[in-house]
C-alpha positions as CSV (number, residue, x, y, z in Angstrom):
1,M,-3.2,-17.1,3.8
2,R,-2.3,-13.9,2.0
3,M,1.0,-12.3,2.0
4,E,0.9,-9.0,3.0
5,D,4.1,-7.8,1.7
6,L,3.7,-4.2,0.6
7,D,6.5,-2.8,2.2
8,P,9.4,-3.0,-0.2
9,D,12.1,-2.6,2.7
10,R,10.5,-5.5,5.0
11,S,9.3,-8.0,1.9
12,R,11.6,-10.5,0.8
13,S,11.0,-14.0,-0.3
14,S,12.9,-15.6,2.2
15,Y,10.7,-13.6,4.8
16,A,7.6,-15.1,3.2
17,E,9.0,-18.4,3.1
18,A,10.2,-18.5,6.7
19,A,6.6,-17.3,7.8
20,I,4.8,-19.9,6.0
21,E,7.2,-22.5,7.2
22,D,6.9,-21.3,11.0
23,L,3.2,-21.2,10.5
24,R,2.9,-24.7,9.3
25,W,5.2,-25.8,12.3
26,L,2.7,-24.5,14.5
27,G,0.1,-26.7,13.2
28,I,-1.9,-23.8,11.2
29,R,-3.3,-25.1,7.8
30,W,-4.8,-23.3,4.8
31,Q,-6.7,-24.1,1.5
32,E,-5.8,-21.4,-0.2
33,G,-2.5,-19.2,-0.6
34,P,0.4,-18.5,-2.1
35,D,2.0,-22.1,-1.9
36,K,-1.4,-23.7,-3.1
37,G,-3.1,-21.3,-5.3
38,G,-7.1,-21.0,-5.3
39,P,-9.8,-19.0,-6.7
40,Y,-8.6,-15.3,-5.6
41,A,-5.2,-15.8,-6.8
42,P,-2.8,-14.2,-6.8
43,Y,-2.5,-14.4,-3.1
44,V,0.4,-12.1,-2.4
45,Q,-0.6,-8.1,-2.3
46,S,2.6,-7.0,-4.4
47,R,1.2,-8.8,-7.2
48,R,-2.6,-7.3,-6.9
49,R,-1.5,-3.6,-7.9
50,S,-4.4,-4.0,-10.5
51,I,-7.0,-4.3,-7.7
52,Y,-5.8,-1.5,-5.6
53,L,-5.6,1.1,-8.7
54,A,-9.1,0.2,-9.5
55,A,-10.1,0.7,-5.8
56,W,-8.3,4.4,-5.5
57,R,-9.6,5.4,-9.1
58,R,-13.5,4.5,-7.8
59,L,-12.8,6.5,-4.6
60,L,-11.2,9.7,-6.8
61,R,-14.1,9.5,-9.1
62,R,-16.4,9.7,-6.4
63,G,-14.9,12.6,-4.8
64,Y,-13.4,11.0,-1.6
65,L,-9.4,11.8,-2.4
66,Y,-7.3,14.4,-2.6
67,P,-3.5,14.6,-3.1
68,C,-1.5,15.8,0.0
69,R,1.9,17.6,-0.6
70,C,2.8,17.9,3.3
71,S,6.4,17.1,3.9
72,R,7.5,15.3,7.3
73,K,8.6,18.3,8.4
74,D,5.0,20.3,7.7
75,L,3.5,17.9,9.8
76,E,5.9,18.1,12.9
77,Q,5.4,21.8,12.7
78,A,1.6,21.6,12.5
79,L,1.2,19.0,14.8
80,G,4.1,19.4,17.3
81,A,4.3,15.6,17.1
82,P,7.0,12.9,17.7
83,H,9.0,12.1,14.3
84,E,7.6,8.4,14.6
85,R,3.7,9.4,14.7
86,V,4.6,12.1,11.9
87,S,5.7,8.9,9.9
88,A,2.7,6.8,10.7
89,L,0.5,9.8,9.4
90,M,2.6,10.0,6.4
91,L,2.4,6.7,5.7
92,G,-0.7,5.7,6.7
93,S,-1.8,2.6,9.1
94,V,0.8,0.0,8.6
95,A,0.2,-2.9,10.5
96,G,2.7,-5.4,9.2
97,G,4.6,-2.5,7.6
98,K,7.7,-0.3,8.5
99,L,6.3,1.1,12.0
100,D,5.4,-0.6,15.0
101,L,2.8,1.6,16.4
102,E,-0.6,1.6,18.1
103,D,-3.2,2.3,15.8
104,D,-3.6,6.0,16.9
105,D,-2.1,8.2,14.5
106,P,-2.3,11.8,15.5
107,V,-5.3,13.5,13.5
108,Y,-4.3,15.1,10.2
109,P,-4.8,18.9,10.6
110,G,-6.4,19.3,7.1
111,T,-3.6,21.5,5.5
112,C,-4.1,20.2,1.8
113,R,-8.1,19.4,2.1
114,R,-8.6,23.0,3.0
115,S,-6.4,24.3,0.1
116,L,-8.2,22.6,-2.5
117,G,-11.4,24.6,-1.6
118,N,-14.1,22.6,-3.5
119,P,-13.8,19.0,-2.4
120,T,-14.5,17.4,-5.8
121,Q,-11.8,19.5,-7.8
122,L,-8.1,18.9,-7.7
123,P,-5.8,21.1,-9.1
124,G,-4.4,21.0,-12.6
125,P,-6.1,17.7,-14.5
126,T,-9.5,17.0,-13.4
127,A,-10.5,13.9,-10.9
128,S,-11.5,12.0,-14.4
129,E,-8.7,12.8,-16.4
130,I,-6.3,11.6,-13.4
131,E,-5.0,7.9,-13.9
132,M,-2.1,7.0,-11.7
133,P,-1.8,8.0,-8.1
134,N,2.1,9.1,-8.9
135,G,4.1,11.8,-6.8
136,F,1.5,12.5,-3.7
137,N,-0.1,11.0,-0.8
138,W,-3.6,10.6,-1.4
139,R,-6.1,11.2,1.5
140,F,-9.6,9.9,2.1
141,R,-11.7,12.7,3.3
142,V,-13.6,11.6,6.2
143,P,-17.0,12.8,7.1
144,D,-16.2,15.0,10.1
145,G,-18.5,14.3,13.1
146,E,-19.8,11.5,11.7
147,A,-19.9,8.6,14.4
148,V,-18.7,5.0,13.1
149,E,-20.0,2.2,15.0
150,F,-19.7,-1.1,14.9
151,V,-20.4,-4.4,17.0
152,D,-17.1,-6.6,17.6
153,L,-17.8,-10.1,18.0
154,N,-15.3,-10.0,20.9
155,L,-15.3,-6.7,22.4
156,G,-18.5,-5.4,22.0
157,P,-19.8,-2.1,20.8
158,Q,-17.4,0.4,19.4
159,R,-17.9,3.9,18.7
160,F,-15.2,6.4,16.8
161,V,-15.8,9.7,15.6
162,A,-14.4,11.0,12.3
163,G,-12.3,14.0,12.4
164,V,-12.1,13.4,16.3
165,D,-10.4,10.0,16.8
166,F,-9.2,10.1,13.4
167,G,-8.4,12.2,10.5
168,D,-8.2,12.0,6.8
169,F,-5.8,9.2,6.4
170,V,-3.8,8.0,3.5
171,V,-4.7,5.4,1.0
172,W,-2.0,5.6,-1.5
173,R,1.7,6.7,-0.8
174,R,4.0,9.1,-2.5
175,D,6.5,6.3,-3.0
176,G,3.6,4.4,-5.3
177,A,2.8,2.1,-2.6
178,P,-1.2,1.3,-1.7
179,S,-1.7,2.0,2.3
180,Y,-2.8,-0.8,4.4
181,Q,-6.0,0.5,4.8
182,L,-7.0,0.3,1.1
183,A,-5.5,-2.9,0.4
184,C,-7.1,-4.9,3.0
185,V,-10.3,-3.2,2.1
186,A,-10.0,-4.2,-1.8
187,D,-8.3,-7.7,-1.0
188,D,-11.5,-8.7,1.7
189,A,-14.0,-7.5,-0.9
190,A,-12.3,-9.3,-3.9
191,M,-11.6,-12.6,-1.9
192,H,-15.0,-12.4,-0.2
193,I,-14.0,-12.7,3.2
194,T,-16.6,-12.8,5.7
195,E,-14.8,-12.5,9.2
196,V,-11.8,-10.6,10.2
197,V,-10.1,-11.4,13.3
198,R,-7.2,-9.5,14.4
199,G,-5.5,-7.8,17.2
200,A,-7.4,-4.9,19.4
201,D,-4.7,-2.4,18.3
202,L,-6.7,-2.1,14.9
203,L,-10.0,-1.2,16.4
204,K,-9.7,2.4,15.1
205,S,-8.3,0.6,11.6
206,T,-11.8,-0.7,11.5
207,A,-13.9,2.6,11.6
208,R,-11.5,3.6,8.5
209,Q,-12.4,0.5,6.6
210,I,-15.9,0.8,7.4
211,L,-15.7,4.3,5.7
212,L,-13.9,3.0,2.5
213,N,-16.4,-0.1,2.3
214,R,-19.2,2.1,2.2
215,A,-17.4,4.5,-0.5
216,L,-16.6,1.8,-2.6
217,G,-19.8,-0.1,-2.2
218,Y,-18.6,-3.1,-0.4
219,R,-20.2,-5.3,2.3
220,D,-18.3,-5.0,5.7
221,P,-17.1,-8.3,7.2
222,A,-17.8,-9.3,10.7
223,W,-15.0,-8.1,13.0
224,F,-13.4,-10.1,16.1
225,H,-10.7,-8.2,17.6
226,C,-8.7,-10.0,20.1
227,R,-6.8,-8.9,23.2
228,L,-3.3,-8.4,22.6
229,V,-0.4,-10.9,23.9
230,V,1.5,-9.0,26.5
231,D,4.9,-9.9,28.1
232,H,5.5,-10.5,31.9
233,N,5.5,-6.2,32.2
234,G,2.3,-6.0,30.7
235,R,4.1,-4.5,27.3
236,R,2.6,-5.6,24.3
237,L,4.7,-8.0,22.0
238,A,6.1,-6.3,19.3
239,K,8.7,-7.3,16.0
240,R,11.5,-5.7,18.1
241,H,11.0,-8.5,20.3
242,D,13.2,-10.7,18.5
243,S,13.8,-13.3,21.0
244,L,9.8,-14.0,21.1
245,S,9.6,-14.8,17.3
246,L,8.3,-18.1,16.3
247,H,11.7,-19.0,14.9
248,A,13.6,-17.9,18.0
249,M,11.2,-20.0,20.2
250,R,11.8,-23.2,17.7
251,Q,15.3,-22.8,18.5
252,R,14.9,-22.8,22.1
253,G,13.3,-26.3,22.0
254,L,9.7,-24.9,22.5
255,T,7.1,-27.0,20.9
256,P,3.7,-25.9,19.2
257,M,2.0,-27.0,22.4
258,N,3.9,-24.4,24.7
259,I,3.3,-21.6,22.3
260,L,-0.4,-22.2,21.9
261,S,-1.3,-22.5,25.6
262,A,0.7,-19.3,26.3
263,E,3.6,-21.2,28.0
264,L,6.4,-18.4,26.8
265,P,9.6,-17.5,28.0
266,V,10.0,-14.6,30.0
267,E,12.6,-11.8,28.8
268,Q,15.4,-10.8,30.9
């Protein structure tokens, strides 16, 4: 059990305690976690900042990162994209974070990448002199035109082209938080995770994480992406559908077996 609590607006101890209680009620058990400890503690991401900083520094020293000064307004003008999608582009893919979006951020137009000229030379101090990622969104420079391919254990062969299907993505945010992409890759490597099972809406994140693993010298885990659970109208379930949260369904009298067998109530 790893508590991914990097979003300060959505992360409170009461939420973490409720999540653990709901999962226990559902019958899910774990051998390691924030409530049990284990060989890879701490199991709370907000307490693992030094691990993420070490990964950020390694990427920076190897020339994979550049600082991005683009504001939300800059990106809205460059992309002509809705505000919510531009927010995703600025914050990085945030599964489990602020935004409830598909893993399909608009491709970053490369504004700050082009302005730097030599990709390994940063303005001001050199990469070897920068110790902290303060004040900028730091983006990972993807290898434009390269196909990232992997075989998903559930959905079969997958292929995404860097610079076409996804662009340079944020690994550290200007508000001081690492992105979902960097934190998960660093944690999976540190905790020796061998298989990642998650929703099919994160297939494109897998392509990004494969590039991060390669840049950091980590081994890829096996990938298994599940088809999403949808409501009776075919819409994916999301956090805004609070009536279908575990806590709400418990209060409505459903049992763990009802939920595990997908006997979910129909929202009116």
